[in-house]
Kinemage of the C-alpha trace (Angstrom):
@kinemage 1
@onewidth
@group {chain A} dominant
@subgroup {mainchain}
@vectorlist {calphas} color= white
{ca met a 1} P 12.657 -9.657 14.987
{ca ala a 2} L 10.879 -7.675 12.769
{ca asp a 3} L 12.669 -5.289 11.640
{ca ala a 4} L 12.475 -1.950 12.846
{ca tyr a 5} L 12.518 1.736 11.776
{ca pro a 6} L 13.524 4.838 12.504
{ca trp a 7} L 10.412 7.080 11.831
{ca gln a 8} L 8.544 4.481 13.612
{ca asp a 9} L 10.758 4.468 16.987
{ca ser a 10} L 7.784 7.065 18.893
{ca leu a 11} L 5.066 5.772 17.694
{ca trp a 12} L 6.821 2.445 18.979
{ca gln a 13} L 7.832 3.797 22.361
{ca gln a 14} L 4.003 4.587 22.523
{ca leu a 15} L 2.673 1.474 21.827
{ca ala a 16} L 5.295 -0.267 23.883
{ca gly a 17} L 4.892 1.414 26.647
{ca arg a 18} L 1.279 1.585 27.045
{ca ala a 19} L 0.570 -0.785 30.843
{ca gln a 20} L -3.343 -1.994 29.449
{ca his a 21} L -3.540 -2.818 25.996
{ca ala a 22} L -6.581 -2.153 23.897
{ca his a 23} L -8.170 -5.901 22.590
{ca ala a 24} L -8.251 -4.250 19.420
{ca tyr a 25} L -5.970 -2.136 17.366
{ca leu a 26} L -5.369 -0.438 13.435
{ca leu a 27} L -2.774 0.193 11.956
{ca his a 28} L -3.089 1.808 9.102
{ca gly a 29} L -1.704 4.471 6.476
{ca pro a 30} L -0.421 4.235 3.272
{ca ala a 31} L 1.186 1.499 1.268
{ca gly a 32} L 5.436 0.718 1.385
{ca ile a 33} L 6.151 2.079 5.459
{ca gly a 34} L 6.307 -1.081 7.621
{ca lys a 35} L 2.987 -1.337 8.574
{ca arg a 36} L 2.906 -5.461 8.557
{ca ala a 37} L 6.395 -4.873 10.423
{ca leu a 38} L 4.799 -3.121 12.873
{ca ala a 39} L 2.344 -4.951 14.115
{ca glu a 40} L 4.296 -7.820 14.084
{ca arg a 41} L 6.969 -6.442 16.394
{ca leu a 42} L 4.035 -5.966 18.897
{ca met a 43} L 2.569 -9.375 18.477
{ca ala a 44} L 6.064 -10.661 19.328
{ca ser a 45} L 5.956 -8.331 22.026
{ca leu a 46} L 2.478 -9.513 23.535
{ca leu a 47} L 3.795 -12.812 23.503
{ca cys a 48} L 7.225 -12.423 24.475
{ca gln a 49} L 7.260 -13.657 28.811
{ca arg a 50} L 10.421 -11.673 29.518
{ca pro a 51} L 9.777 -8.273 26.953
{ca thr a 52} L 11.920 -5.070 27.043
{ca ala a 53} L 11.675 -1.849 26.189
{ca gln a 54} L 12.573 -2.645 22.554
{ca gly a 55} L 10.437 -5.898 22.114
{ca ala a 56} L 10.448 -9.710 22.112
{ca cys a 57} L 14.021 -10.865 24.841
{ca gly a 58} L 13.718 -13.744 21.383
{ca glu a 59} L 15.184 -15.674 23.542
{ca cys a 60} L 12.012 -16.885 26.038
{ca lys a 61} L 10.461 -20.185 25.281
{ca ser a 62} L 7.468 -18.393 23.487
{ca cys a 63} L 9.897 -16.143 21.098
{ca leu a 64} L 11.651 -19.422 20.120
{ca leu a 65} L 7.282 -21.009 19.518
{ca leu a 66} L 7.017 -17.981 17.667
{ca lys a 67} L 10.607 -17.521 15.136
{ca ala a 68} L 9.381 -21.351 14.605
{ca gly a 69} L 6.090 -20.597 13.043
{ca ser a 70} L 4.430 -22.988 15.607
{ca his a 71} L 3.387 -20.700 18.809
{ca pro a 72} L -0.092 -21.878 19.387
{ca asp a 73} L -1.630 -19.055 21.020
{ca asn a 74} L -0.872 -16.768 17.305
{ca tyr a 75} L -3.037 -16.695 14.675
{ca ile a 76} L -2.387 -14.687 11.295
{ca leu a 77} L -5.159 -14.787 8.572
{ca glu a 78} L -4.450 -12.831 5.104
{ca pro a 79} L -5.608 -13.745 2.188
{ca glu a 80} L -5.243 -17.285 0.798
{ca glu a 81} L -3.663 -15.737 -2.705
{ca ala a 82} L -2.332 -12.479 -3.241
{ca asp a 83} L -4.700 -9.832 -4.017
{ca lys a 84} L -7.585 -11.667 -3.568
{ca ala a 85} L -10.344 -11.444 -0.527
{ca ile a 86} L -10.150 -12.429 3.342
{ca lys a 87} L -13.495 -15.500 2.993
{ca val a 88} L -16.020 -15.936 5.971
{ca asp a 89} L -14.468 -19.430 6.497
{ca gln a 90} L -11.339 -18.026 7.125
{ca val a 91} L -12.908 -15.627 9.713
{ca arg a 92} L -15.136 -18.195 10.766
{ca asp a 93} L -11.820 -20.491 11.834
{ca leu a 94} L -10.388 -17.404 13.114
{ca val a 95} L -13.710 -17.488 15.102
{ca ser a 96} L -12.513 -20.298 16.947
{ca phe a 97} L -9.309 -20.345 18.151
{ca val a 98} L -10.420 -16.423 19.799
{ca val a 99} L -12.593 -18.694 22.010
{ca gln a 100} L -10.133 -21.317 22.314
{ca thr a 101} L -7.915 -20.429 26.191
{ca ala a 102} L -4.409 -19.471 25.647
{ca gln a 103} L -2.064 -22.548 25.913
{ca leu a 104} L 1.303 -21.239 26.958
{ca gly a 105} L -0.810 -19.453 29.530
{ca gly a 106} L -0.449 -15.954 28.778
{ca arg a 107} L -2.183 -13.701 26.109
{ca lys a 108} L -2.956 -14.295 22.554
{ca val a 109} L -2.633 -12.685 18.996
{ca val a 110} L -3.963 -11.965 16.329
{ca leu a 111} L -2.816 -10.070 12.853
{ca ile a 112} L -4.790 -9.468 10.156
{ca glu a 113} L -3.603 -7.592 7.058
{ca pro a 114} L -4.493 -6.446 4.615
{ca val a 115} L -8.115 -6.218 6.602
{ca glu a 116} L -9.956 -4.530 3.777
{ca ser a 117} L -8.982 -7.484 1.766
{ca met a 118} L -12.552 -8.624 3.923
{ca asn a 119} L -15.478 -9.271 2.309
{ca ile a 120} L -18.901 -8.250 3.631
{ca asn a 121} L -20.015 -11.335 4.838
{ca ala a 122} L -16.058 -12.270 6.232
{ca ala a 123} L -16.024 -8.328 8.196
{ca asn a 124} L -19.389 -9.198 9.495
{ca ala a 125} L -18.554 -13.005 11.282
{ca leu a 126} L -15.214 -10.651 12.295
{ca leu a 127} L -17.162 -7.865 14.644
{ca lys a 128} L -18.515 -10.410 17.347
{ca ser a 129} L -14.417 -11.540 17.753
{ca leu a 130} L -13.879 -7.728 17.596
{ca glu a 131} L -16.432 -6.715 20.204
{ca glu a 132} L -15.991 -9.526 22.886
{ca pro a 133} L -12.756 -11.571 23.181
{ca ser a 134} L -13.072 -14.098 24.528
{ca gly a 135} L -9.638 -14.464 27.672
{ca asp a 136} L -6.896 -11.775 27.043
{ca thr a 137} L -6.619 -11.533 23.386
{ca val a 138} L -5.816 -8.442 21.408
{ca leu a 139} L -6.274 -8.187 17.719
{ca leu a 140} L -3.829 -6.762 15.085
{ca leu a 141} L -5.517 -5.483 12.038
{ca val a 142} L -3.560 -3.888 9.050
{ca ser a 143} L -5.080 -1.861 7.051
{ca his a 144} L -3.457 0.837 3.943
{ca gln a 145} L -7.072 1.576 2.764
{ca pro a 146} L -8.953 2.304 5.969
{ca ser a 147} L -11.779 3.852 4.123
{ca arg a 148} L -12.584 0.563 2.589
{ca leu a 149} L -13.548 -1.133 6.054
{ca leu a 150} L -17.278 -0.861 7.496
{ca pro a 151} L -17.509 1.857 10.314
{ca thr a 152} L -18.415 -0.642 13.143
{ca ile a 153} L -14.896 -2.462 12.595
{ca lys a 154} L -13.520 0.899 12.827
{ca ser a 155} L -15.129 1.330 16.424
{ca arg a 156} L -14.121 -0.967 18.152
{ca cys a 157} L -10.672 -0.312 17.214
{ca val a 158} L -7.933 1.589 18.882
{ca gln a 159} L -7.195 3.803 15.579
{ca gln a 160} L -3.358 4.421 15.340
{ca ala a 161} L -1.937 6.339 12.492
{ca cys a 162} L 0.971 4.910 11.538
{ca pro a 163} L 3.730 7.524 10.460
{ca leu a 164} L 4.746 8.237 5.851
{ca pro a 165} L 8.889 9.406 7.362
{ca gly a 166} L 9.868 12.413 6.289
{ca glu a 167} L 11.521 12.698 2.995
{ca ala a 168} L 15.418 13.406 4.675
{ca met a 169} L 14.720 9.970 6.672
{ca ser a 170} L 13.363 8.599 3.167
{ca leu a 171} L 16.406 9.093 1.511
{ca asp a 172} L 18.698 7.778 4.050
{ca trp a 173} L 17.509 5.061 4.927
{ca leu a 174} L 17.008 4.109 1.398
{ca ala a 175} L 21.099 4.867 0.735
{ca arg a 176} L 21.739 2.133 2.837
{ca ala a 177} L 18.798 0.332 1.318
{ca leu a 178} L 19.471 0.773 -1.749
{ca pro a 179} L 23.852 1.489 -2.027
{ca asp a 180} L 24.591 1.008 -5.162
{ca cys a 181} L 21.637 3.359 -6.784
{ca ser a 182} L 22.769 7.331 -6.966
{ca gln a 183} L 21.416 9.944 -4.976
{ca glu a 184} L 19.355 11.122 -7.912
{ca glu a 185} L 18.036 7.840 -8.993
{ca arg a 186} L 16.620 6.882 -5.289
{ca val a 187} L 14.981 10.051 -4.830
{ca glu a 188} L 12.780 9.117 -8.552
{ca leu a 189} L 11.794 5.863 -6.612
{ca leu a 190} L 10.769 7.930 -4.072
{ca thr a 191} L 8.633 9.520 -5.846
{ca leu a 192} L 7.195 7.508 -7.418
{ca ala a 193} L 6.594 5.088 -4.333
{ca ala a 194} L 5.033 8.407 -3.366
{ca gly a 195} L 6.857 8.749 -0.324
{ca ser a 196} L 6.881 5.142 0.953
{ca pro a 197} L 10.866 3.825 1.287
{ca leu a 198} L 9.390 0.093 1.289
{ca ala a 199} L 7.210 0.979 -1.948
{ca ala a 200} L 11.041 2.558 -3.496
{ca val a 201} L 12.484 -0.654 -2.382
{ca asn a 202} L 9.872 -2.950 -4.080
{ca leu a 203} L 9.321 -0.637 -7.022
{ca his a 204} L 13.934 -1.049 -7.547
{ca ala a 205} L 13.598 -4.560 -6.731
{ca gln a 206} L 10.663 -5.019 -10.019
{ca gly a 207} L 12.926 -3.011 -12.375
{ca val a 208} L 10.501 0.036 -12.668
{ca arg a 209} L 12.651 2.817 -13.390
{ca glu a 210} L 13.244 0.836 -16.495
{ca gln a 211} L 9.073 -0.406 -17.082
{ca arg a 212} L 8.806 4.061 -16.467
{ca ala a 213} L 10.919 4.580 -19.065
{ca gln a 214} L 9.512 2.397 -21.673
{ca val a 215} L 6.322 3.939 -21.327
{ca val a 216} L 7.198 7.586 -21.205
{ca asp a 217} L 8.430 6.459 -24.900
{ca gly a 218} L 5.465 5.074 -25.834
{ca val a 219} L 3.538 8.080 -24.764
{ca lys a 220} L 5.501 10.345 -26.634
{ca lys a 221} L 5.532 7.748 -29.739
{ca leu a 222} L 1.613 7.881 -29.014
{ca leu a 223} L 1.784 11.714 -29.399
{ca lys a 224} L 3.911 11.965 -32.604
{ca gln a 225} L 1.818 8.933 -34.392
{ca gln a 226} L 4.786 6.786 -34.376
{ca gln a 227} L 3.145 4.308 -32.292
{ca ser a 228} L -0.824 3.397 -32.465
{ca pro a 229} L -2.494 2.333 -29.376
{ca thr a 230} L -2.245 -1.338 -29.999
{ca gln a 231} L 1.192 -1.904 -30.423
{ca leu a 232} L 1.782 0.508 -27.452
{ca ala a 233} L -0.901 -2.109 -25.119
{ca glu a 234} L 0.278 -5.395 -26.076
{ca gly a 235} L 3.713 -3.824 -25.455
{ca trp a 236} L 3.253 -2.909 -22.298
{ca asn a 237} L 2.370 -6.406 -20.515
{ca ala a 238} L 4.757 -7.060 -18.273
{ca ile a 239} L 3.726 -3.281 -16.562
{ca pro a 240} L 1.676 -3.718 -13.500
{ca leu a 241} L -2.015 -2.537 -14.538
{ca leu a 242} L -2.394 -0.120 -11.488
{ca leu a 243} L 0.736 1.166 -11.881
{ca leu a 244} L -0.046 2.180 -15.246
{ca phe a 245} L -2.935 4.061 -14.392
{ca asp a 246} L -1.198 5.746 -11.201
{ca trp a 247} L 0.873 6.869 -13.643
{ca phe a 248} L -1.795 8.795 -15.889
{ca cys a 249} L -3.929 9.140 -12.883
{ca asp a 250} L -0.451 11.349 -11.802
{ca trp a 251} L -0.250 13.123 -15.429
{ca ser a 252} L -3.511 14.494 -15.578
{ca ser a 253} L -3.730 16.194 -12.044
{ca leu a 254} L -0.415 17.867 -13.187
{ca ile a 255} L -1.569 19.231 -17.090
{ca leu a 256} L -4.002 20.979 -14.542
{ca arg a 257} L -2.324 21.849 -11.990
{ca tyr a 258} L -0.128 23.588 -14.989
{ca gln a 259} L -2.882 24.801 -16.916
{ca leu a 260} L -4.442 27.235 -13.095
{ca thr a 261} L -0.779 27.629 -11.991
{ca gln a 262} L 2.147 27.963 -14.839
{ca asp a 263} L 4.576 26.374 -12.044
{ca glu a 264} L 7.145 24.949 -13.466
{ca glu a 265} L 8.036 23.558 -10.832
{ca gly a 266} L 4.976 21.665 -9.967
{ca leu a 267} L 6.095 19.705 -13.481
{ca gly a 268} L 6.688 16.259 -11.687
{ca leu a 269} L 9.581 14.556 -12.681
{ca met a 270} L 11.991 15.188 -15.401
{ca asp a 271} L 11.186 12.808 -17.681
{ca met a 272} L 7.969 13.605 -18.246
{ca arg a 273} L 8.000 17.904 -17.580
{ca lys a 274} L 8.129 18.793 -21.749
{ca val a 275} L 5.385 16.564 -22.082
{ca ile a 276} L 3.068 17.572 -19.647
{ca gln a 277} L 3.444 21.423 -20.697
{ca tyr a 278} L 2.692 20.494 -24.113
{ca leu a 279} L 0.089 19.024 -23.112
{ca ala a 280} L -1.149 21.834 -20.381
{ca gln a 281} L -0.449 24.676 -23.534
{ca lys a 282} L -2.593 22.431 -25.985
{ca thr a 283} L -5.540 20.614 -24.546
{ca ala a 284} L -8.717 22.334 -23.199
{ca gln a 285} L -9.392 22.117 -19.965
{ca asp a 286} L -13.107 20.210 -19.750
{ca lys a 287} L -10.880 17.934 -22.112
{ca val a 288} L -8.328 17.233 -19.649
{ca leu a 289} L -10.950 16.978 -16.313
{ca asn a 290} L -13.212 14.196 -18.804
{ca ile a 291} L -10.340 11.802 -19.366
{ca gln a 292} L -9.309 12.205 -15.673
{ca asp a 293} L -12.485 11.018 -14.422
{ca trp a 294} L -11.791 8.744 -16.411
{ca ile a 295} L -8.943 7.150 -15.507
{ca leu a 296} L -10.041 7.791 -11.540
{ca ala a 297} L -13.233 5.471 -12.525
{ca gln a 298} L -11.116 2.763 -14.369
{ca arg a 299} L -8.541 2.920 -11.643
{ca gln a 300} L -11.126 2.146 -8.942
{ca lys a 301} L -11.925 -0.845 -11.329
{ca val a 302} L -9.177 -1.949 -11.040
{ca leu a 303} L -8.708 -1.515 -7.223
{ca ser a 304} L -11.609 -3.476 -6.833
{ca lys a 305} L -10.567 -6.506 -8.725
{ca ala a 306} L -12.972 -6.270 -11.671
{ca asn a 307} L -13.007 -9.285 -14.281
{ca leu a 308} L -11.219 -6.329 -16.997
{ca asn a 309} L -9.524 -6.997 -20.591
{ca arg a 310} L -6.480 -5.684 -20.049
{ca val a 311} L -5.161 -4.699 -24.014
{ca leu a 312} L -8.731 -2.947 -24.592
{ca leu a 313} L -8.404 -1.219 -21.050
{ca leu a 314} L -4.943 -0.201 -22.034
{ca glu a 315} L -6.019 0.526 -25.875
{ca ala a 316} L -8.860 3.287 -24.602
{ca leu a 317} L -7.065 4.880 -22.251
{ca leu a 318} L -4.827 5.569 -24.628
{ca val a 319} L -6.861 6.526 -27.826
{ca gln a 320} L -8.049 9.349 -25.911
{ca trp a 321} L -4.968 10.227 -24.979
{ca ala a 322} L -3.139 10.578 -28.433
{ca thr a 323} L -6.537 12.779 -28.888
{ca leu a 324} L -5.668 15.660 -26.353
{ca pro a 325} L -3.433 18.044 -27.835
{ca thr a 326} L -6.039 18.311 -30.901
{ca gln a 327} L -9.102 19.595 -28.756
{ca arg a 328} L -7.975 23.111 -27.804
């Protein structure tokens, strides 16, 4: 059975307790909160021949086939390669599955994740199946960025927001998931993951705290003119581009916030507080706004998988960052 997370309990009861199911659900919310696991749990329950309030029984013929990955009435649609688009041909294959009769005599269940990775042709090809799926078919669409979906797709689904757990519940769960980390480290990981506990575990696995320390050290050396933008851009080769843009975006927001409020509690994680304060005091506000606009525009390009020259992009970012304190 798919993992069940404590912050999904009431949502699960609401979904599983329905007497009649919608033909399409859109499960949406931030990445790293367990939406895929929730969709898999619901999928197993919908296919199960003897479901309980907790979900699938795990023992009937349908559950055993699903566990073996050979259930004939189950279809999972995702990008063929990580971070790539779902193509129109993949959706056409799905559509031909939807029009078939269920082989086990029950429901057919389709899971699509992430649904925003469909290109425009693929999304249009899916619309007819969403409008009138044949037989007893339920489509489960999982989205981390519902704002990127066609309105026509959203309007054909029951939209279900999935909750981001509160900090106390997340830290309690992380204490069990990451027992070797200190509470301080878990708080830091959760902050870096924007409150998403599963994202915090993934960041820990990729060594994010070490990566962050390397970047913070580099930024300090850059401002003291001990390292050049080029050296840093080349040295940060192993660090995900999106992570770097997330951090610089966050730091520019914190600089602006401090300029407006002078609130020392709102300076973010300890590692950059003095730098944020220094830049806030030494930089003209319009200069901070300009670099923030630029960072947001480049971050969007990174998100849309544009073909970018990584080193040149980071150099451009660091050249601007290095000139911030001279522009008051």
